[in-house]
Structure formats: structure tokens, C-alpha cells
N, C-alpha and C positions, 0 to 999 in steps of 0.2 A: 769417686773412682781414682785410683792412684795413677801417677804419671811415670813414664820411664823411657828408656832408649833401647832400641834393638842393638844388642852388642855382638851377636853372632847370628847369622842366618844362612841356612843351607838350602838354596833354591831347588836343587834337584830332589832333595828329600822332602821339601815343603814344610820345614819347621826351623825354629831358632830359639833364641833366648832374649828375654827382656830383663834388663837390670833396672829396677825401680829407683826413682829418686830416693835417696837415703840408703841405697844399696842394702836392702834387707834380704838379699838372696835372689838368685835368678829364677824367673818364671819361664816355663816352656810355652812357646806360642806355636800353634799349628796354623798354616796358611788359611784353612777353612774358617778360622775364628776372626779373620781380619775383615773389617767393614770398610772397604775402599774400592774405588773404581780405577785406581792407579797401582794395581798389584805388580805390574812390570817393574816399577821403581822401588818396590818394597824391599828393604834390606837393611844392612848395618848402618847405624847412625840416625835412623828415622825416629822421631819423637812420637810417642803414642800415649794414649789413655786406655786403660783396660780394667776389667773386672777380675778380682782375685778368686782363685779356686785352689782346691787341694784334692788330689786323688792318690791312689796307690803308688803312682810314679813320682809324686812330689808336687811342687807348686805349679799351677797351670794358669794361663791367662786366657780369658774369653772376651768376646765382644770388643776386640781391639780396634780402636779408632786412630787413624793416622792424623797427627796434629801438625807436624812440620817435616818437610823433606830436607835433608842435610845440604844438598847442592844448591837449593834456592833460598832456604830459610823461610819459605812461604807456606801457607796452608795449602793442602792438596785441592 
């Protein structure tokens, strides 16, 4: 599964974008696809691992796992 960073996240709308390592194009991530108990802190700068997908709207991320929080540098 690829690794990446949340580069933009719109909390009110519940979606954002992941830029994968290697910058192969942004993946849309929907909050429902995030596997974490710390969603309050989920946002820009968070390091994640995710499954790649593609649909009519473009590149999609699913089964997103939070690896590192930017403010602590620690695992969630």
C-alpha cells in the first residue's frame, strides 16, 4: 500500500486530498475511509498509508490508516 501526506482537508465537507510519496497525482480521501480513533486531529500534514482506487471522479483513497501526526511525530 502506498504512503502519502494529507495536503488539503476540508473538515466541514469531510473530504480532502492525499499526495502520495513520489507525487503521482492527488487522491481524494473521504473521512469515512479513514481507519483511526483520532479523527478530531485528522487533517493537513498527517502521514497515511492507503489503498489506491479509481472511479468516474478520479483517483480515490480507501482504507486510509494514520501513521504519524505532524504535531507529535508519533504514531496515533
